[in-house]
Residue, then its C-alpha position, 0 to 999 in steps of 0.5 A: x853301936x848296939x842301939x844303932x845295930x838294934x834299930x837297923x835290925x828293926x828297919x831291916x825286919x819291917x822292910x822284909x815283912x813288906x817286901x815279902x807280903x808285897x812279892x806274894x800279892x804281885x805274883x798272885x795277881x799276875x798269875x791271875x791275870x794270865x789264868x783268867x783267860x786260860x781258864x776258858x781257852x784251855x780244855x779241862x785236862x790241859x788247863x788243870x795241868x797248866x794251872x797246877x804247874x803254874x802255882x808250883x812254879x810261882x810259889x817255888x820262885x817266891x820261896x826262893x826270894x824269901x831265902x835270898x832276902x833272909x826272911x825264912x830258913x826253909x827245909x822243905x827237902x822231905x817233900x822231895x821224896x814223895x815226888x813221882x810216887x802214887x796218889x796220896x792225901x797229904x795231911x799237914x798240920x797248919x800253923x800258918x797262912x804260908x803252909x800251902x804255898x810252901x808245900x805246893x812248891x814241890x809237886x805239880x800234880x797236887x789239888x788243894x782243898x780251899x775255902x770257897x771264898x778264896x776261889x772268888x778272890x781277885x789274887x787267888x781265884x783265877x788260878x784256883x779254878x784253873x788248877x781245879x782246886x776244890x771248895x771246902x765249904x760244900x762237904x758232899x761236892x768236896x768229898x766227891x771232887x777229891x775222890x774223883x781227883x785222887x782216882x785220876x792219879x793226882x795228890x790231894x793237899x787237905x789240912x785235917x784241922x780245917x783251919x790254922x792252929x789255935x790250940x796247940x799242938x793241933x785243933x780237933x780234926x775234921x772226919x772229911x779226910x778219913x771219908x776221902x781216904x776210904x772212898x778214894x782207897x788211898x793212903x794218907x801222908x802226915x806232914x809235920x810242920x815246925x816253925x819257930x815263929x807264930x807269924x801268919x798264925x791264926x789271929x795274928x796281925x799280917x803286920x806284925x814285925x816277926x823276928x827274922x829269919x823264920x825257921x821252917x821245916x817240913x818232915x814226913x810223919x807216918x803214912x797211914x793205909x787206906x782206912x776201912x773205918x773212919x772214926x778209928x783212923x781219925x783217933x789214930x791220926x790225931x795221936x800221931x800229931x799229938x806224938x809228933x808235935x808235943x814238945x817238939x823243938x824248934x827247927x835247926x838253923x838251915x844253911x842259906x843254899x839253893x838245896x834248902x829251897x830246890x832251885x828246880x823249883x791254900x791258905x785257910 
């Protein structure tokens, strides 16, 4: 009987993996079909609002489905306390591809810094351009656009590692986050992502069967005031991640409830 349960568990894990990948692709493609004409029909401000709301709603539905099929146990509740607050730079560590979609489920006014290639992607391009997300591959325009968006009252999602983590607990950080925070005069809120799985990590295969359910939690780290000097800020930011993530235990089991993935509710 134990061998049968093992076989069934393996079949379930593969089925869940392919379902969650197929769902994400289908939902992104469907939103691209809607977003593309809106990109040309709507005024810039209205298009940005619609684009960011659409991404939030779509990823929120996707996160809820991940919980329903038993692929993930999510705890994103810490992000809800940021809703309605002042403009912030949200600065998470970056263990997996799913980090940006899950963080974007919680708020409708977040701009995401992402690779230019993804903004030309069939699945993500039209939606990200409608939401006026910011390309990361041109540093000067990226900093200028990020500062302008923050001054207009939005928040910014920016991974200080620049890509997914390859050297535990964090990669060397890029100074762009300090430059943006200094010029925009906004605080930097660190987000600490904890997961018990390397699935969707840098260098891993999308089709490698993960152990399910994957436990995934986001909690708030230190909030840094706008820096006046970038190098000192970057050193303090790196120390914060090292202290928060070194020896961090995997997230505890989260009950499968609608409270875990709120019911009303930038891959690198």
